[in-house]
C-alpha positions as CSV (number, residue, x, y, z in Angstrom):
1,M,-0.1,0.1,0.0
2,R,2.8,2.3,1.0
3,T,4.6,1.7,-2.5
4,K,1.3,2.5,-4.3
5,F,0.9,5.8,-2.5
6,I,4.5,6.9,-3.0
7,L,4.0,5.9,-6.7
8,L,0.8,7.8,-7.1
9,F,2.3,10.8,-5.2
10,S,5.3,10.9,-7.5
11,L,3.0,10.8,-10.6
12,F,0.8,13.5,-9.3
13,S,3.9,15.6,-8.6
14,I,5.4,15.1,-11.9
15,L,2.1,16.0,-13.6
16,I,1.6,19.2,-11.4
17,F,5.3,20.2,-12.0
18,S,5.3,19.8,-15.7
19,Q,2.2,21.8,-16.0
20,D,3.7,24.6,-14.1
21,Q,7.0,24.5,-16.1
22,E,4.8,24.8,-19.4
23,A,2.7,27.7,-17.9
24,K,5.9,29.6,-17.3
25,G,6.7,29.5,-21.1
26,Y,3.5,31.4,-21.9
27,F,3.0,35.1,-21.4
28,P,0.0,37.2,-21.1
29,A,-0.7,38.8,-24.5
30,E,-3.3,41.2,-25.9
31,Y,-3.7,41.2,-29.9
32,V,-6.0,42.4,-32.6
33,L,-6.1,40.5,-35.9
34,K,-6.3,42.5,-39.1
35,S,-9.6,40.7,-40.0
36,S,-11.2,42.0,-36.7
37,N,-11.1,45.3,-34.5
38,D,-11.6,43.0,-31.3
39,T,-8.8,42.9,-28.8
40,I,-8.4,39.2,-27.6
41,K,-6.6,38.5,-24.3
42,A,-4.9,35.2,-24.1
43,K,-1.4,33.8,-23.5
44,V,1.4,33.5,-26.1
45,R,3.9,30.6,-26.0
46,N,7.4,32.4,-25.7
47,V,10.1,31.5,-27.9
48,G,13.3,32.2,-25.6
49,K,16.9,32.6,-26.9
50,F,18.1,30.1,-23.9
51,T,14.9,29.4,-21.9
52,N,11.3,29.8,-22.6
53,K,11.0,31.5,-19.1
54,K,12.6,34.7,-20.5
55,Y,11.1,36.8,-23.1
56,Y,12.7,37.0,-26.6
57,F,11.5,38.9,-29.6
58,A,11.7,35.6,-31.7
59,T,8.2,35.0,-30.1
60,I,6.7,37.3,-32.7
61,L,8.7,36.3,-35.8
62,F,7.0,32.8,-36.3
63,K,3.5,31.2,-36.2
64,M,2.5,32.0,-32.4
65,K,1.0,29.5,-30.3
66,I,-1.9,31.2,-28.4
67,R,-3.7,29.7,-25.5
68,D,-7.1,31.1,-24.3
69,D,-8.6,31.3,-20.5
70,Q,-10.1,27.9,-21.1
71,G,-6.8,26.2,-22.3
72,N,-7.8,25.9,-25.9
73,E,-4.8,26.5,-28.2
74,S,-4.7,27.9,-31.5
75,W,-1.9,29.3,-34.2
76,I,-1.7,32.7,-35.6
77,E,0.5,33.9,-38.3
78,P,2.5,37.2,-37.7
79,N,1.2,38.6,-40.9
80,D,-2.5,38.3,-39.8
81,V,-1.8,40.5,-36.6
82,K,-2.6,44.1,-36.6
83,Y,-1.2,44.7,-33.0
84,I,0.2,42.5,-30.1
85,K,1.3,43.3,-26.6
86,I,3.2,40.8,-24.7
87,T,3.9,41.1,-20.9
88,D,7.1,39.3,-20.2
89,E,8.4,37.9,-16.9
90,N,9.6,41.2,-15.5
91,N,6.2,42.8,-16.1
92,I,7.6,44.7,-19.1
93,K,5.1,45.3,-21.9
94,H,6.5,44.6,-25.5
95,E,4.2,46.1,-28.5
96,Y,4.4,45.2,-32.0
97,F,2.4,46.7,-34.8
98,S,1.8,45.6,-38.4
99,S,4.0,47.4,-40.9
100,A,1.1,47.8,-43.2
101,G,0.4,51.6,-43.4
102,R,3.9,52.5,-42.0
103,L,6.1,51.1,-44.6
104,P,5.8,51.1,-48.4
105,K,5.3,47.3,-48.4
106,E,4.5,44.8,-45.6
107,E,7.5,43.7,-43.7
108,G,5.7,41.9,-40.7
109,L,5.3,43.2,-37.2
110,L,7.6,46.3,-36.0
111,E,8.4,47.8,-32.7
112,I,7.7,51.5,-32.9
113,M,10.7,53.5,-31.6
114,F,9.4,56.9,-32.6
115,E,6.7,58.3,-34.7
116,G,6.5,62.0,-35.3
117,K,4.9,64.3,-37.6
118,N,7.7,64.2,-40.1
119,I,9.8,61.3,-39.4
120,N,9.5,57.8,-37.9
121,W,12.0,55.2,-36.5
122,Y,10.9,51.5,-36.4
123,K,12.8,48.3,-35.4
124,D,12.2,45.1,-37.5
125,Y,13.0,41.6,-36.4
126,Y,13.6,38.9,-38.9
127,N,15.3,35.6,-39.5
128,P,16.4,35.3,-43.0
129,T,16.5,31.7,-44.3
130,L,15.8,30.5,-40.8
131,R,19.4,31.0,-39.8
132,L,20.2,30.5,-36.1
133,Q,21.1,34.2,-35.6
134,L,18.1,36.6,-35.6
135,E,18.7,40.1,-37.0
136,I,17.4,43.4,-36.0
137,K,17.1,46.1,-38.5
138,G,15.8,49.5,-38.3
139,Y,13.8,51.8,-40.6
140,I,13.8,55.6,-40.6
141,V,10.7,56.6,-42.6
142,D,9.5,60.2,-43.7
143,K,5.8,61.1,-43.4
144,N,5.1,59.9,-46.9
145,K,6.3,56.4,-46.0
146,N,9.4,56.9,-48.0
147,I,12.3,54.8,-46.4
148,L,15.1,57.2,-45.8
149,Y,17.5,54.6,-44.1
150,W,17.2,51.1,-43.3
151,G,19.9,48.8,-42.1
152,F,21.3,46.8,-39.1
153,F,20.2,48.1,-35.9
154,N,23.8,48.4,-34.6
155,D,24.7,50.8,-37.4
156,I,21.9,53.3,-36.5
157,K,24.3,56.0,-35.5
158,N,25.9,56.2,-39.0
159,K,22.2,56.4,-40.4
160,F,21.5,59.4,-38.0
161,K,24.7,61.1,-39.2
162,K,23.3,61.0,-42.8
163,I,20.0,62.4,-41.6
164,F,21.4,65.2,-39.2
165,K,24.4,66.1,-41.6
166,D,23.1,69.6,-42.1
167,D,22.4,70.4,-38.4
168,P,25.8,71.0,-36.5
169,N,23.9,71.2,-33.0
170,L,22.2,67.7,-33.7
171,M,25.4,66.1,-35.0
172,E,27.2,67.3,-31.6
173,K,24.4,65.9,-29.6
174,L,24.6,62.7,-31.7
175,K,28.4,62.1,-30.6
176,A,27.0,61.7,-27.0
177,A,24.2,59.4,-27.8
178,K,24.4,55.9,-26.4
179,T,20.8,54.5,-25.8
180,D,17.5,54.2,-27.7
181,E,16.2,57.1,-25.4
182,D,19.0,59.4,-26.6
183,Y,18.2,58.7,-30.3
184,V,14.4,58.9,-29.7
185,E,15.1,62.6,-28.2
186,L,17.3,63.4,-31.2
187,L,14.7,62.6,-33.6
188,R,12.0,64.4,-31.5
189,L,14.3,67.6,-31.7
190,Y,14.8,67.0,-35.5
191,D,11.0,66.3,-36.2
192,T,10.3,69.7,-34.4
193,K,13.0,71.6,-36.6
194,I,11.3,70.2,-39.8
195,D,7.9,71.3,-38.5
196,N,9.0,74.9,-37.8
197,S,11.3,75.1,-41.1
């Protein structure tokens, strides 16, 4: 009898533990499909870089596994999503928007870095030919959706140099820029100057 009890207890523990582990790989999400204006609340399966317990942007690159409150699962394609907000393990919200209407052609989901009256800056995540290394690209777009500059995100400072080349004040401030927030502030200043010229 004691052996049966230990065996049943062990199986029960494994079952509970495995369900808990799987639940940790899902993050709360709100999304809107292009075919509807309804906001859907669910959980999205995280595609982590090293572990599914830590959020990674690859989650939005491929077909996403969604779980509703009743535990029903479905799959959605990133190109079918108009907007998605994912809350990660640190309660930080990650928002992505369809590139339709923001870029000249559909490029998947984008992260908005800055949207002004005259200039916009977007982050694009993708995986060319399913390589192991995912790439982050940036788009700098004018108000008419013309792409001024695009390229790898780690080269963004050089992209801004081309935009600010006729403004010595912004070029000087660009030298000290290190964070995304610094670049956003520079774009905000640039956007205002275009507006006032």
